[in-house]
N, C-alpha and C positions, 0 to 999 in steps of 0.2 A: 302437665298439671293434672292432678288426680280428681276423680269424681267427688272426693271429700270436700273440695272447695265449694262445689255446688250444694252439697249436703249441708255444710255449715251455714250457708247463706239462707237455706230454706228450712232448717230446723229438724230434718228427718234423722239426724244423729242424736237428737235429744230424746231421752227415754220418756219424756212426757208426750212424745208423739205416739200415743197409744190410746185406745178407747178407755174411758174412765172405768168401765166395769172390769177391765183387765186388772186394774189396781185393787179394786174392792174385792174381786175374787182372789187375787194374790194374797191379800191380807187374810182372807178366810183360810186359804191353804196354809199360810204361815201359822195361824192360831191353832189349826187342827193338826199341825205337824204332818201335813200332806205335801211333801216336796219330793216325792218319789220320781224316779226316772220314767219318762213317757216318750212316746213317739207320735208326732203329728204329721199328717200329709197335707200338702198344699196341692190342690188340683182345680180344674174348672169344669163347669157342668154342661155348657153348650157352646157351639161355635158361633161367634158373632156374625151378623149379616147372613145367617143360614148358610155359611160357607162350608168348605170341605176340609179346612186346615186352619191352624193358627201358628204364630211365631212367638217363641219365648224370648222376652227381653227384660232387662232390668237387673240381671243377676249381679253384675259387678257393683252397681249402685247399691244394691241390697247388702252385699257382703261388706262394703265400706261402712254402711250405716250400722250394721250389727256389731262389727268389731269396734266401733266408736261409741256404741250406745251406753249412755250413763246419765245419772241424775246429778245435777250440780247442787251446790248448797242452796241457791235460790229456788231450785225446783223443789227441794225438800221443804223449804220454808213455805212455799205455795201449797204443797200437799198438807202440811201441818195446819194451815189456815182453813182447810176444809172441815176440820174438827171431826174427821172420820177415821183417822189413822193413829194407831198407838205409836209411842216413841220407839219401842223396840223394833217394830216393823219399819219405821222410817230410817232407823239406824241400819237395818239390812239394805234398804234401797240406796242409802248413801254410798255403799260400797258395791253396788250392783254392777255385775259384768256378765255377759253371756259366756258360759263355759261349755256349751254343748257342741254337738256335731251336726253338720248340715250336708246332706247329699242333694245334688241338683243335676238336672240335665244341662248340657252345654247351652250357653246363650246363643240365640239364633236357631235353636232346634225347632223343627216342625212338630207341633204338639196336637193332642187330641183329648176330648173330654174323658173324665173319670180316672185317667192315669196320673200317678203322683209326679208332679214336676219338681217338687222339693220334698225332702223327708227330714224332719227335725228331731234329733235325739237330745233331750236336755232334761234337767230337773223341771218339775211341773210349773213352778213359778216363772222360771226363765222362759220356758216355751210359751207360756201364756202371754207374757208381757210383749214379746216380739211379734205376736200375731199381726197387729195393725200395720207395722212397717213392712212386713213381708207382703201382705196383700196389697197395700197401697203401691209399693214400688213395682211389683211384678204385674199387677193387674193393668195399671195404666200403660206402662211401656209395652206390654204384650199386645194391648188393644191397638196402639198406634203402629207398632211394627207389623201387625197383621193387616191393618188397613193399607199400609204402604205397600206391602207385598201384593195385595190384591190390585192396587193401582198399577204397580210395576208390571205384573203379569198381563193386565188388561191392555197395557201399552206395547205389548210384545217385548217386554224387557227393555223399554226405551229409556230416554233421558228424562228422569223425574226430578224436578226442582221443588223442594219443600219451602213454601212461602207462608207458613202459618203463624208467625210470631204475633201478629196483631190480633188474631182471633183465638189464640190459645188461652187456657184458663190460668192466668197469672204467670209469674216468672217461672216457677218450677214446672208448670204445665208446658210452657214454651221450651224450656231447656230439655226436659225429659222427652218431649215429642221430637225435637230435633235429633236427639241421640237415638231414639227408637226408630225414627224414620230412616236413618242411614242404614241401620241393621236390616230394615225391611226392604231396601232397594233404592232409596232416594240417592241421586247423584250428588246433591249439594243442598245448601240451605241459605235462606236469606238472613238467618239469625247470626249476626257477627260474633256474638259471644260464644255461641255453639261452635262456630268455625275455629275460634281460638282454643277453646277447651278440648274439643274433640278432634281437631285437625280435619274437619269436614270442609270440602270446598265451599266457599261463600259465593253466592250468585246474586245478581240484581241487574236491572236494566235502568229504567227511568219511570217517573210517575207522570200522570197527566199534568200535574202542577208545574213540572219542569217545562213542558211544551207551552202551557198557557202563560208562563212568565215571560216569554219572548214575544216580540211583535208579530212574528210569523212562525208557522210550523217548521218551515225549511231552516230558518235561522237557529231554531232550537236543536234540530238534527245536526247541523253543521258545527254548532258549538260543542255538542257532546262528542262528535267525531274528532274534533280537533284535540280534545283533552284525552279521549280514550279510543284511539284509533284501532287498538287491538281487541277492544271489548265493546264494540258498538252494536247495540240492539235497539232499534227504533220502535217506539210505541206508536202505532199508526191509526188508532181509532179515536183520537181526541175530537176530531171534527168530522171527518168522513173518510172511512177506510179506503174506499176505492177511488173516489173523486179527488182526494187530497192526500191522505196519509201515505199510500203506497207510491204515489207519484213523487212526493218529496223525498221519501226514503230512497227511491231509485236514484234521484239526483245526488243526494249525499253519499249514497252507497257507491256510485260510479266514481265519485271523487276519491273515496277511500280505495277502491279497486285500482285506480291509477297509481296509487302510492304503494300498492302491494298488500293491502289489507282486505280481509273479508268482513262481512257484517251480517246482521240478522234483523228481523222485524218481529214484533209481538202483537198478537190480537188479544184483546181483553173484553170483547163484547160482541154481540151480534150472532149471526148464524155462522158458527165456526167452520162447519163443513163447507158451506158455499164460499165463504170469504177466503178460507185457506187455499182453496183450489183456484180462485180468481187471482189471489196474490201470487201464487206459484206461477200461473200463466204470465202475469205481468213481469215478474222477475226473470223468467226464462226468455221472454220476448226482448227484454233489455240486455240480454247476454250476461245475466248474473245467476248462473245455475248453482253456484256454490253458496249463495245467500240462504240462510237458515230461517225457518219459520217456527216461532214459539207461540204457545197459546196459554191462556189462563182464564179465570172467571168461573168460580164455583164448580170446578171440575170434580167428578167422582169417577170411580172405576166403571160404573155403568155407562156414563156419558163417553168416557174414553173408549170403551169397548165398542159402542155404537159408531163412534167416529172412525175407529180403525176399520170397522166393517165396511165403511164407505170409501176406503182407500184414500184418506186425506193425506196431503203432503206435509205432515207436521213432524218437525224434528225434535221438539222438546215440549214438556208439559209442566206448567207451573201449578202446583196443587197446594192449597192452603187450608181453608176452613175445615173441609170434610176430612182431611187427612190428620190434622193435629187435634181435633176434638172427638173423633170417632164418628162424626156424622150422625147417622140414624141409630147408632148403638152408643148409649151413654156410658157403658162400663163393660169390663171383662168380668165374666162370672166366676172368678177364682174364689175358692173357699179354703178353710183351714180346719181340719177335723182330727180329733183324737183317734189314733189307730191301734195303740197298744199302751199298756201301763205296767209298771213293775208290781208284782204281788209279793208281799212280805212272806206270806205263808209258804209259798212254793219257791220263792227266790227266783222267779222266772218272769219274763215279759209276757203278759197275757193279752191276747187280741181284744180289741174293743170295736164296737160297731154301732153306728147311729141308725135308728129306724125312723121311718116317716110314712105318713099316709100317701105321700107322693113317692112312688118307687124310685124315681130319678134321684131323690135326695137320700136314699138309703146307701150308706157307704160300704166300702170293701174293708174287711177287718184285717188286722195283723200288720207286721213289719214286711214291707213289700219292695220288690224291685221291678223294673220295667225293661223288657227286651224288645228290640225291633228285629223282625225276621224278614229275610230277603229271599227272592227267588234266584234262579241261576242266571238271570239277566241283570241282577243287581237292583231290582226294583223292590221297594218296600211293600210287603203284603199285609202285615198286621203288627200291632204292638201288643205284647203279652204281659199282663200283670201277674207276677209270681210271688210266692212267699219267700222270705229271706232263706237262703240255703238251697232253694230249688235251682237246678241248672237246666238250661235248654241247649241242647247240642245240635250243631249242624249235621245233616245227614241222617237224622232219626225222625221218624214220624211221631207226631204228638196230636192229641185231640185238645182243642181249645174251646172255651165256652163263653157265651154271651154274659155280660155282667148282670143281666136280669135273672140269671140262673134258671132260665126256662129251657125249652127244647132246643134252642138254636146252638149249634156247634159246628166246627169244621176241623178237618184233619189236614196237616201240612207237614212237609219235610223241608226244612229251611236249608238253603245253600250257604247262608251266612247268618250269624246271630250276633247282634250288637247290644251289649248292656248300656242303658242310657243314663242311669243315675251314678254320679261320681262324687266322692267325698270332697267337699269344698272348704269346710271348716272342721277342725279337730280340736276339741276342748277350747273352742272360741277363737282359734287362730287359723289363718289361711293355710291350706295344704299345698298351695301353688304360689308361684311368684306373682306379686301384685303388680299388674301392668297399668301404665297410664291408659286412660280411655283412648287417647290417640293411637295407642298400640292395640288395644283390645277390640275396638269397633271393627277394623278390617277383618279380624279373626272371626268375630261373631257374624258379620255379614257373609263371610265365606261359608260358615256352617249353614246359614240359611239357604244359600244358593245350592250348595252341594246336596242338602237333604231334599230341597224342592225337586231337584233333578231326578231323585229316586222315586218320586211320587207320580203315579200315573196321571195323565191329563184329566181323566174323569173326576179326580178329586179336586182339581184346581179350577174347574169351570165356575163361572159366576152363578149361572142359573142351574138349580137343582143338581148340585154336585153329588157324586157317589159318596156313600158313607164309608169311611175307612174303618176297618175292624180294630176295636180295642177289646181284647178277650182275656179271660181268666184261665189259669192252669186248672187241671182237674182237682188238685189239692186245695187250691184257694176256693174254687167253686163249691167243693164239699164243705169247707169251713163256713162259708157264707150261708149255705143252705142249712147247716146245723144251727147257726145263730137264728135264722128266720124261723125254723121249726120250733125252737125253744121259745121264741117270742110269741108265736101263735099259741103254743101250749100255755104260756104264762097268762095270756089274755083270756083263755078258756078256763083257767084255773086248774089245769091238769099238769102232768109232768111227762117227760119222755126220757 
């Protein structure tokens, strides 16, 4: 089953899934005969949770959406009812299809601020109308994939169960989060529909209501064990974890063990560090060393990291709310900015640059590529933003410059150079085979794991991570500086 089934259910393949001003601007471009070829960059401005890396996700969902993006007759009627759009423009929209090219990094890539994650080449109107869907799908899934990767690393790459369906922001939020969480390192999901669509392992134990529905706790455990002997995980904190829950779990668990089955217990409240150690002692004393301990209850990467530091005997982690909502970060800071436009007079693509009183919001001009450079040990040392046509070769020393175009620079001779942007759409059509999400997600997850392994531990720590270098080539640095100096001169009323 393709991601399009999820898209059709949630409306993101409908071209009305765009900000209204995109359409009013599009009509303005139409009336002014301004539909020249342009290039937009999609990038993000800062790492969420003050982290050292992020994970790119949502690529395939996005490509499905854009290749299906269209206005239905009902959509055109709705726009006509707004009394803002001319009939000739509505006729153009009725036949709208994205005809441009899109370059993107691989889904699952480890990414950093300011570098283009996607580059869109298209007529201006088309590039403008797809802005909303690009940012919506990439921003949210990248946020959740990044959060999950942080949780996964905090657990020492342990068994993470995504339990967030009930707390996610609507159906699409839940489905997108389950997809992205698997890319980021989750082992499975409680979301049954995600299990079906994405072939992600589905997981679940029992609720407190199951236990409370029986006359005794032990009867509830025995009934569950009878039905699911190969998949019994007993929730032991309904009444009293140590005085009741673990004792009854051991009775039911021994009965399973006699039949050749293993089992587990789950903690969902209380002092997880203390209780997990006491539960482990009880299980081991009962000669049940293979019984597993699972925990849940508003877990975050910080809590998990603190628990791991206390050497807790926990085998798996159920993480819900904070993983599928982003927790303390409500959104990913992805933006979409014009980088170049076709000039009729010269018949060339001319670089464009956005200025801001906030230097962090000043963009990098021109059509650009991104290269990752590695040392002789195979570790990533920096990502280099270069102008199209520039080549960075292994074995040659280059000087690279901070995006703020100040004094900061470094010299490096790469042992290996990897270009990161690859063409995904050509004239609106995929350049590669369209895989089922079932087939794509393991590939995307493998990209995440492989690239994380090339990242030094200092970039992956939760507290005060080292800042990974994203730098400019000398040519791009000079172009950006020229734009800045011209803007300064323009403000002063002089020329250079």
